[in-house]
C-alpha positions as CSV (number, residue, x, y, z in Angstrom):
1,M,106.1,-23.1,120.2
2,L,105.8,-19.7,118.8
3,R,103.1,-21.0,116.7
4,S,101.0,-22.1,119.6
5,L,101.9,-18.8,121.7
6,A,100.5,-17.1,118.4
7,R,97.2,-19.1,118.5
8,L,96.7,-18.2,122.0
9,L,97.3,-14.7,121.1
10,L,94.4,-14.2,118.3
11,P,91.4,-15.4,120.1
12,L,92.3,-12.9,122.8
13,L,92.9,-10.1,120.3
14,F,89.4,-10.6,118.9
15,A,88.0,-10.7,122.0
16,G,89.7,-7.5,122.7
17,L,88.8,-6.0,119.3
18,A,84.9,-6.7,120.2
19,Q,85.2,-4.5,122.6
20,A,87.4,-1.4,121.3
21,N,86.2,-2.0,117.6
22,A,83.8,1.3,117.6
23,Q,86.8,3.6,119.4
24,L,89.4,1.9,116.9
25,E,87.4,2.6,114.2
26,S,86.7,6.3,114.9
27,L,90.6,7.0,115.1
28,K,90.8,5.4,111.8
29,N,88.6,7.5,110.3
30,I,90.0,10.7,112.1
31,S,93.4,9.7,110.8
32,A,92.3,9.1,107.1
33,A,90.5,12.7,107.5
34,G,94.1,14.0,107.6
35,A,94.2,14.6,111.6
36,P,96.7,11.4,112.7
37,F,97.8,13.4,116.0
38,L,94.6,14.3,117.2
39,A,93.9,10.6,116.4
40,L,97.5,9.7,118.4
41,K,95.8,12.0,121.3
42,M,92.8,10.1,121.3
43,L,94.8,6.9,121.6
44,D,96.8,8.2,124.2
45,Q,93.6,8.8,126.7
46,A,91.7,5.5,125.3
47,Q,94.6,2.9,125.4
48,P,94.8,0.8,128.8
49,S,98.0,0.3,130.4
50,A,99.6,-2.7,129.4
51,D,99.4,-4.0,133.2
52,Q,95.7,-3.4,133.3
53,D,94.9,-5.6,129.8
54,V,97.5,-6.7,127.7
55,Y,95.7,-8.0,124.6
56,E,93.7,-4.7,124.5
57,W,96.8,-2.6,125.1
58,I,98.3,-4.5,122.0
59,L,94.9,-3.8,119.6
60,W,96.0,0.3,120.4
61,E,99.3,0.1,120.2
62,Q,99.0,-1.6,116.8
63,E,96.9,1.3,115.6
64,R,99.5,3.5,116.5
65,Y,101.9,1.8,114.6
66,R,99.7,1.9,111.2
67,I,98.6,5.9,112.0
68,L,102.7,6.8,112.2
69,S,103.8,4.4,109.8
70,R,100.9,5.9,107.5
71,W,101.9,9.6,107.8
72,K,105.5,8.6,107.8
73,Q,106.7,9.4,111.7
74,W,109.4,7.2,111.8
75,N,111.6,8.8,114.4
76,D,108.2,9.0,116.8
77,L,107.5,5.0,116.0
78,L,111.2,4.4,116.8
79,L,110.9,6.1,119.9
80,R,108.0,4.4,121.0
81,I,109.0,0.7,119.6
82,E,112.2,0.9,121.3
83,S,111.0,1.5,124.5
84,L,108.8,-1.2,124.9
85,P,109.3,-3.9,127.9
86,D,110.6,-7.0,126.6
87,D,107.7,-9.1,128.5
88,L,105.0,-8.5,126.1
89,P,103.9,-11.6,124.0
90,E,106.0,-12.5,121.4
91,P,104.0,-12.5,118.5
92,F,103.4,-8.9,119.1
93,L,107.4,-8.0,119.6
94,Q,107.8,-9.5,116.1
95,Q,105.5,-7.3,115.0
96,A,107.0,-4.1,116.2
97,A,110.5,-5.5,115.4
98,S,109.3,-5.1,111.6
99,Y,107.9,-1.9,111.9
100,R,111.0,-0.8,113.4
101,I,113.3,-2.0,111.1
102,R,110.8,-0.7,108.5
103,A,111.4,3.0,110.1
104,Y,115.1,2.4,109.4
105,V,114.8,1.5,105.9
106,E,112.6,4.4,105.2
107,L,115.0,6.7,106.9
108,G,117.8,5.5,104.8
109,Q,119.8,3.6,107.7
110,Q,120.1,0.3,105.6
111,D,122.9,-0.8,107.9
112,I,120.8,-0.4,111.1
113,A,118.1,-2.0,109.4
114,R,120.5,-5.5,108.4
115,R,121.7,-5.7,111.9
116,L,118.4,-5.6,113.5
117,L,117.5,-8.1,110.7
118,R,120.0,-10.5,111.4
119,E,119.1,-10.1,115.0
120,Q,115.5,-11.2,114.5
121,L,116.7,-14.0,111.0
122,W,119.1,-15.8,113.4
123,R,117.2,-16.5,116.4
124,P,116.2,-20.0,117.1
125,E,112.5,-21.1,115.1
126,A,112.8,-17.7,113.2
127,D,111.6,-19.7,110.4
128,V,108.4,-20.3,112.0
129,A,107.8,-16.7,112.9
130,A,104.2,-15.1,111.3
131,E,107.0,-12.0,110.2
132,Y,109.7,-13.9,108.9
133,P,108.7,-13.3,105.1
134,N,108.2,-9.9,105.9
135,W,111.8,-9.8,107.2
136,R,113.5,-11.6,103.9
137,R,111.6,-8.9,102.3
138,L,112.9,-6.1,103.9
139,V,116.7,-7.7,103.9
140,I,115.7,-7.0,99.8
141,E,114.9,-3.5,100.6
142,T,117.7,-2.8,102.1
143,Y,120.3,-3.6,99.4
144,L,118.4,-1.8,96.6
145,G,118.5,1.4,99.4
146,D,121.6,0.9,99.3
147,G,122.6,0.1,95.3
148,R,123.5,-3.4,95.9
149,D,121.1,-4.9,93.0
150,D,123.1,-8.0,92.6
151,D,122.5,-8.9,96.1
152,A,118.9,-7.7,96.1
153,S,118.4,-10.2,93.2
154,I,119.9,-13.0,95.1
155,A,118.3,-12.7,98.1
156,M,114.6,-12.0,95.9
157,R,115.8,-15.7,94.1
158,R,116.3,-17.3,97.3
159,L,113.1,-16.1,99.0
160,Q,111.1,-16.9,95.8
161,Q,112.2,-20.5,96.2
162,D,111.2,-20.5,99.8
163,F,107.8,-18.6,99.4
164,P,106.7,-19.3,95.5
165,E,102.5,-18.0,96.3
166,A,102.9,-14.3,95.2
167,D,100.6,-11.4,97.1
168,R,100.5,-7.8,95.3
169,D,103.5,-6.3,97.5
170,W,105.9,-9.2,97.0
171,L,105.1,-8.7,93.0
172,L,105.8,-5.0,93.4
173,L,109.2,-5.5,95.2
174,R,110.2,-8.6,92.7
175,A,109.4,-6.2,89.8
176,R,111.4,-3.6,91.3
177,V,114.6,-6.1,91.8
178,L,114.0,-7.1,87.9
179,M,113.8,-3.5,86.9
180,K,117.2,-2.7,88.8
181,T,119.1,-5.5,87.4
182,G,117.7,-5.1,83.5
183,R,115.4,-8.2,83.3
184,Y,112.4,-6.3,81.9
185,D,110.8,-9.1,80.0
186,E,110.8,-10.8,83.3
187,V,108.9,-7.8,85.0
188,I,106.4,-7.8,82.0
189,E,105.9,-11.6,82.6
190,I,105.1,-11.8,86.4
191,L,103.0,-8.5,86.0
192,S,100.7,-9.6,82.9
193,G,97.2,-9.7,83.4
194,R,97.3,-7.7,86.8
195,L,94.9,-4.6,87.4
196,D,96.4,-2.9,90.0
197,W,97.8,0.7,88.9
198,Q,101.1,0.6,90.6
199,L,101.6,-3.1,89.0
200,L,100.5,-1.6,85.5
201,A,102.7,1.4,86.0
202,M,105.6,-0.8,86.7
203,K,104.7,-2.8,83.5
204,L,104.8,0.2,81.5
205,L,107.9,1.1,82.7
206,A,109.6,-2.1,81.7
207,E,108.0,-2.2,78.4
208,Y,109.6,1.3,77.7
209,R,112.9,-0.2,79.1
210,S,112.6,-3.3,76.9
211,G,112.5,-1.3,73.7
212,K,108.2,-2.2,73.0
213,H,107.4,1.8,73.3
214,S,109.3,5.0,71.7
215,P,110.0,7.8,74.1
216,Q,107.0,9.9,72.4
217,T,104.7,6.7,73.0
218,L,105.6,6.6,76.5
219,W,105.0,10.2,76.7
220,D,101.3,10.1,75.3
221,L,100.2,6.7,77.6
222,A,101.5,8.7,80.5
223,Q,99.6,11.9,79.6
224,G,96.4,9.5,79.1
225,R,96.8,8.1,82.4
226,I,97.4,11.7,83.8
227,R,94.1,12.8,82.3
228,N,92.1,9.9,83.7
229,V,93.2,9.5,87.4
230,G,91.4,12.5,89.2
231,D,93.1,13.9,91.7
232,D,95.0,10.7,93.3
233,P,98.4,12.4,93.9
234,R,100.6,9.1,94.1
235,Q,99.1,8.1,90.9
236,L,99.5,11.6,89.0
237,A,103.1,11.5,90.7
238,T,103.8,8.0,89.5
239,Y,102.7,9.2,85.4
240,W,104.7,12.3,85.8
241,S,107.7,10.2,86.9
242,I,107.7,8.4,83.8
243,A,106.5,11.0,82.1
244,A,109.8,12.7,83.4
245,L,111.4,9.3,81.9
246,A,110.2,10.0,78.8
247,A,110.7,13.6,78.3
248,E,114.9,13.0,79.0
249,K,114.9,11.7,75.1
250,L,112.0,14.4,73.8
251,G,114.1,17.3,74.8
252,P,114.3,20.3,77.2
253,A,110.6,21.8,76.7
254,R,109.3,18.6,77.9
255,R,111.4,17.8,80.7
256,V,110.7,21.7,82.5
257,E,107.2,20.6,81.7
258,A,107.3,17.1,83.4
259,L,109.6,18.0,86.2
260,E,107.7,21.3,87.2
261,A,104.6,19.0,87.4
262,R,105.9,16.5,89.2
263,L,107.6,18.6,92.0
264,G,104.4,20.2,92.7
265,I,102.8,17.1,93.5
266,A,103.0,16.3,97.4
267,A,103.6,12.5,97.0
268,D,105.8,9.6,96.5
269,D,105.3,7.9,93.2
270,G,104.1,4.5,93.7
271,I,106.9,2.3,92.1
272,E,110.5,3.8,93.4
273,L,111.5,5.6,90.3
274,E,114.8,7.3,90.0
275,P,114.2,10.5,92.6
276,V,113.1,13.6,90.7
277,D,114.6,16.7,92.5
278,G,115.2,20.3,92.1
279,D,118.4,20.1,90.6
280,R,116.9,17.9,87.8
281,L,114.5,20.7,87.2
282,W,117.7,23.4,87.2
283,Q,119.5,21.6,84.5
284,A,116.0,21.3,82.5
285,Y,115.9,25.1,82.7
286,L,119.0,25.8,81.8
287,D,119.0,23.8,78.8
288,Y,115.7,24.9,77.4
289,G,116.8,28.6,78.1
290,R,119.5,28.2,76.3
291,Q,117.5,26.8,73.5
292,I,115.4,29.3,73.1
293,G,118.1,32.1,73.4
294,N,120.1,30.0,70.6
295,R,116.8,30.3,68.7
296,N,116.5,33.6,68.8
297,E,120.2,34.5,68.0
298,L,121.2,36.1,71.6
299,L,124.5,36.2,73.1
300,I,125.6,34.9,76.3
301,G,126.4,37.9,78.4
302,D,123.8,40.0,76.6
303,D,121.3,40.1,79.7
304,G,119.3,42.7,79.0
305,R,118.0,41.1,75.6
306,W,117.8,38.1,77.6
307,L,115.4,39.5,80.2
308,A,113.3,41.2,77.4
309,L,112.6,37.8,75.4
310,A,111.4,36.5,79.0
311,R,109.4,39.1,79.3
312,G,107.9,39.1,75.8
313,Q,106.8,35.3,76.6
314,R,104.7,35.7,79.8
315,G,101.7,35.6,78.2
316,Q,101.9,33.3,75.1
317,A,104.4,30.6,76.5
318,P,104.9,31.2,80.6
319,L,106.9,27.7,80.3
320,K,109.7,29.3,78.0
321,A,109.3,32.4,80.6
322,R,110.1,30.7,83.7
323,S,113.1,28.7,81.8
324,L,114.8,32.2,80.6
325,Y,114.1,33.7,84.2
326,A,115.7,30.6,86.0
327,L,118.5,30.7,83.7
328,L,119.1,34.6,84.5
329,I,118.4,33.9,88.1
330,D,121.3,31.0,88.0
331,Q,123.9,33.0,85.6
332,T,124.1,36.4,85.3
333,R,126.6,38.5,87.4
334,D,124.5,41.6,87.7
335,P,122.6,42.1,90.4
336,K,119.9,44.1,88.9
337,V,119.3,41.6,86.0
338,R,119.0,39.1,88.7
339,Q,116.4,40.6,90.9
340,A,114.4,41.5,88.0
341,A,114.4,37.8,86.8
342,A,113.2,36.4,90.3
343,E,110.5,39.2,90.1
344,G,109.7,37.8,87.1
345,Y,109.7,34.3,87.6
346,L,107.5,34.9,91.0
347,S,104.9,36.6,89.1
348,L,104.1,33.4,87.0
349,L,103.7,31.5,89.9
350,D,100.1,31.6,92.1
351,D,101.0,32.6,95.6
352,D,98.0,30.6,96.9
353,S,98.8,27.3,94.7
354,A,100.1,24.5,97.2
355,A,101.9,22.8,93.9
356,H,103.7,26.6,93.2
357,Q,104.8,26.5,96.6
358,R,106.3,23.1,96.8
359,L,108.1,23.8,93.7
360,L,109.8,27.0,95.1
361,D,110.4,25.0,98.0
362,K,112.4,22.3,95.9
363,L,114.2,24.6,93.5
364,F,115.5,26.4,96.6
365,N,115.4,25.0,100.0
366,R,116.0,21.4,98.8
367,S,118.6,22.2,96.1
368,R,122.3,21.4,96.1
369,R,122.6,24.3,93.9
370,Y,121.3,26.5,96.4
371,A,122.5,24.8,99.6
372,D,124.0,28.4,100.6
373,V,121.0,30.5,101.2
374,Q,122.6,33.7,100.5
375,R,123.1,32.7,96.8
376,I,119.0,32.5,96.9
377,P,117.9,36.1,95.3
378,L,116.2,38.1,98.0
379,Q,112.5,38.3,96.8
380,I,112.4,34.6,96.6
381,R,114.4,34.2,99.9
382,F,111.4,36.4,101.8
383,R,108.6,34.2,100.0
384,L,110.4,31.3,101.0
385,V,110.4,32.6,104.8
386,D,106.7,33.1,104.2
387,L,106.3,29.7,103.6
388,A,108.4,28.3,105.8
389,L,106.0,30.4,108.4
390,K,103.1,29.2,106.9
391,K,104.2,25.6,107.4
392,A,105.6,26.5,111.2
393,D,108.8,25.4,110.3
394,I,110.7,28.0,112.2
395,P,114.4,26.7,111.9
396,L,114.0,27.1,108.4
397,A,112.5,30.2,108.2
398,T,115.6,31.7,110.7
399,R,118.2,29.4,108.5
400,L,116.4,31.7,105.5
401,M,116.6,35.0,107.4
402,S,120.1,34.3,108.3
403,G,122.4,37.2,107.8
404,L,119.5,39.7,107.0
405,N,120.6,42.0,110.0
406,S,119.5,45.1,108.7
407,V,117.7,46.0,105.8
408,P,119.2,44.4,102.7
409,P,119.3,46.9,99.5
410,N,116.3,47.0,97.2
411,A,114.3,45.3,100.0
412,R,111.0,46.8,101.3
413,R,111.4,48.0,104.8
414,F,108.1,47.1,105.8
415,D,108.6,43.5,104.5
416,W,112.1,43.0,106.1
417,L,111.0,44.3,109.6
418,L,107.5,42.0,109.3
419,R,109.0,39.0,108.8
420,R,112.0,39.7,110.9
421,A,109.7,40.4,113.8
422,R,107.7,37.1,113.0
423,V,110.8,34.6,112.6
424,L,111.9,35.9,116.1
425,L,108.7,35.8,117.6
426,L,107.8,32.5,116.7
427,G,111.4,31.3,117.4
428,G,111.1,31.9,121.3
429,Q,112.7,35.4,120.9
430,L,109.9,37.2,122.3
431,E,111.1,40.6,123.5
432,Q,113.5,40.9,120.2
433,G,110.7,40.4,118.2
434,D,108.3,42.5,119.9
435,A,110.9,45.5,119.8
436,V,111.0,44.7,115.8
437,L,106.9,44.7,115.5
438,S,107.2,48.2,117.8
439,R,109.4,49.5,115.3
440,L,107.4,48.5,112.6
441,I,104.2,50.0,113.7
442,D,105.8,53.1,114.7
443,E,106.5,53.7,111.1
444,Y,103.2,52.4,109.4
445,D,102.0,56.0,108.7
446,E,100.8,55.1,105.1
447,P,98.2,52.2,106.0
448,K,97.0,49.7,103.3
449,A,94.5,47.1,103.5
450,A,96.5,44.1,102.5
451,D,99.9,45.6,104.9
452,T,97.2,45.8,107.9
453,D,96.4,42.3,107.3
454,R,99.8,41.0,107.5
455,I,100.7,42.7,110.6
456,L,97.6,41.3,112.2
457,Q,99.1,38.1,111.5
458,V,102.0,38.5,113.4
459,L,99.5,39.9,116.5
460,F,97.7,36.5,116.1
461,D,101.1,35.0,116.6
462,L,101.3,36.9,119.6
463,Q,98.1,35.7,120.6
464,T,99.3,31.9,120.1
465,L,101.9,32.6,122.0
466,K,99.9,33.9,125.1
467,A,101.3,37.1,125.2
468,D,97.6,38.9,125.0
469,E,99.2,41.9,126.7
470,Q,101.7,42.7,123.9
471,A,99.2,42.1,121.6
472,I,96.5,44.4,123.0
473,R,99.0,47.2,122.9
474,H,99.9,46.7,119.4
475,F,96.1,46.7,118.5
476,R,95.6,49.8,120.2
477,R,98.8,51.7,118.2
478,L,97.1,50.0,115.2
479,M,93.8,51.6,115.9
480,N,95.6,55.1,116.2
481,T,96.3,54.8,112.1
482,A,94.2,55.4,109.3
483,I,93.5,51.9,108.9
484,D,90.7,50.6,106.8
485,P,87.0,50.5,108.8
486,R,86.5,47.4,107.9
487,Q,89.7,46.6,109.9
488,R,88.8,48.5,112.6
489,R,86.0,46.7,113.1
490,E,88.1,43.2,113.3
491,I,90.4,44.9,115.8
492,L,87.9,45.3,118.3
493,F,87.3,41.4,118.0
494,W,90.7,40.5,118.5
495,M,91.5,42.7,121.1
496,A,88.5,41.3,122.8
497,D,89.9,37.8,122.3
498,S,92.8,38.7,123.9
499,F,91.1,40.4,127.1
500,K,89.1,37.3,127.6
501,A,92.6,35.1,127.3
502,L,93.2,37.4,130.0
503,E,89.9,37.0,132.0
504,Q,89.2,40.3,132.3
505,Y,85.7,39.5,130.7
506,E,83.9,42.9,131.0
507,K,86.5,44.7,128.9
508,A,85.9,41.4,126.4
509,A,82.5,42.1,126.3
510,L,82.5,45.6,126.3
511,L,84.8,45.2,122.6
512,Y,83.0,42.6,121.2
513,L,79.5,44.7,121.6
514,Q,81.4,47.7,120.0
515,S,82.8,45.2,117.1
516,A,79.1,44.1,116.7
517,M,77.7,47.7,116.8
518,F,80.6,49.5,114.4
519,I,78.4,49.6,111.2
520,G,75.2,50.3,113.4
521,P,73.7,49.8,116.7
522,D,71.1,47.5,115.4
523,A,73.4,45.3,112.9
524,M,72.6,41.8,113.0
525,D,75.3,40.9,109.9
526,P,77.0,37.4,110.3
527,W,79.8,39.2,111.9
528,A,77.8,41.0,114.4
529,Q,75.6,38.4,115.1
530,T,79.1,36.2,116.0
531,A,80.7,39.0,118.1
532,R,77.4,39.3,120.1
533,Y,77.3,35.8,120.8
534,N,81.1,36.2,122.2
535,A,80.1,38.9,124.2
536,A,77.2,36.7,125.8
537,E,79.7,34.2,126.9
538,V,81.7,36.5,128.5
539,L,79.2,38.3,129.9
540,Q,78.3,35.0,131.7
541,K,81.5,34.5,132.7
542,A,81.7,38.1,134.4
543,G,78.5,36.8,135.9
544,L,76.2,39.6,134.2
545,V,73.8,36.6,133.6
546,D,70.7,38.8,132.5
547,D,73.1,40.9,130.3
548,A,74.0,37.5,128.5
549,R,70.5,36.3,128.3
550,R,69.3,39.3,126.6
551,I,71.6,39.1,124.1
552,Y,71.4,35.4,123.3
553,E,67.1,36.3,123.0
554,A,68.0,39.2,120.5
555,L,69.6,36.7,118.6
556,L,67.4,34.1,118.4
557,K,64.8,36.4,117.0
558,V,66.9,37.3,114.1
559,T,68.2,33.4,113.5
560,G,66.8,30.9,111.4
561,E,69.2,28.2,111.2
562,P,67.7,25.4,113.5
563,A,71.3,24.3,114.9
564,R,72.2,27.6,115.7
565,R,68.6,28.4,117.3
566,S,69.3,25.0,119.2
567,V,72.6,26.2,120.6
568,L,71.0,29.5,121.7
569,R,68.0,28.1,123.2
570,H,70.5,25.5,125.2
571,N,72.4,28.5,126.4
572,I,68.9,30.5,127.5
573,Q,68.1,27.2,129.3
574,Q,71.6,27.1,131.0
575,L,71.6,30.7,132.1
576,W,67.8,30.1,133.9
577,L,69.0,26.9,135.5
578,L,72.3,28.9,136.8
579,Q,69.9,32.0,138.0
580,N,67.6,29.4,140.1
581,A,70.3,27.2,141.3
582,D,71.2,30.7,143.2
């Protein structure tokens, strides 16, 4: 019966696909470009109701599940699937059940996943369902997730007997089970002749485990692959994970090199290796740092000489320097030495490097060693707060700032007030955050361009929170300080944005024009052109159509870029139509 339902469902699905194909393809491209949440919003708008057209609704719903799975939004996927009605076509419900079970597997809730799998596998005629082989594979994955490797092996052999044909995903899962149970020669055999990079990586690992490669050979092979895979993050993550395995036998220097590189990559490895975490790198740092100290005949506790050695290695051997700094951060009892070591370690990381940001996150935010944030050196804590705010992770930023109710010793007051203001504001405590920000600007008597830019970032937060009146008040107070002229020009523009948000269009237009003409009344540099364009827009909203048209026409005279000229001509035409309509 289920097969007949599937035969009835598929033609209808393909018919619906023909109608929705263009929109679905657009959604796929938007998701692939890195905007999955925009794609999901578009999907919400385009998807018909199930009552209106159940088969077209299914097409859109399937794409929703693909997007949520690709971007690992497992909780959102569960919420969606667990609210589905029961009267949908059975083949679709079975497919949704597979997505649901996969979500629980990925979330590490293997018991729940197995319970749901039992419900599916024990149903009448389950063995003829299209999802049946997939459910059996998921059973194996739950065993692997729980470390029940022998159970996974038994389930794998039974499934292989029932479904001997091998696709790529099944080969990879079989190889994982065989690797877990030490059957490396079988892995090599089933993967021989395969060209898929994940299968090749698994085969390479099996060859090492079976003694066919030495640790140095494995390291060299992994490095060769790393040099040739370009910027593919999953391949880089996989081969650095393999390099880290080889490095376990090659000494702490190689371990530090491999683990730092691996932790800086924002991707899972492709073959489910042992997890690489911050605690492994901490141990590598300590082992390498001690090795360096012993070679230099340093005594434990002579922190001054250890610190001097770390500083001496900064230029010629930064990896050695980081290891020595990390050892001092973790081991010294002298607060001043710890502070200096933290400063030294941070100085060897690039603030703008995403890899270095991830490295810091794994070392401190995700490490059992530093589960107590009070153990994290203050300078590093502040850097982590900035990174958390950058990612809009307010709970993490709040946790990192916990206990810091007054300016800590050795902390710069400006830095502490600024971070505290941002955490409070973005955490929803607008009044308290505004008070801290007021205190900061009151004390801001020696402006520096970099510090002013950081204050402006907090004011942008206020604008985002639609607290434009407070933002305007702080903008004005900043204008009363001796800030850089470039920043004065910018502040006029940002103040205009706030007045625009408050629908005070004439004030906004005045400030946009003041920003445009800050360096001279005839200025037409790119900043001035943008400010004048914005002024024209708000003048139109204020009903001053002639003024808006004159500004557009002035911009048209100096703009050579065809697309911008087209926009300006269009706006002028719209103003002409608006006037003549009256």
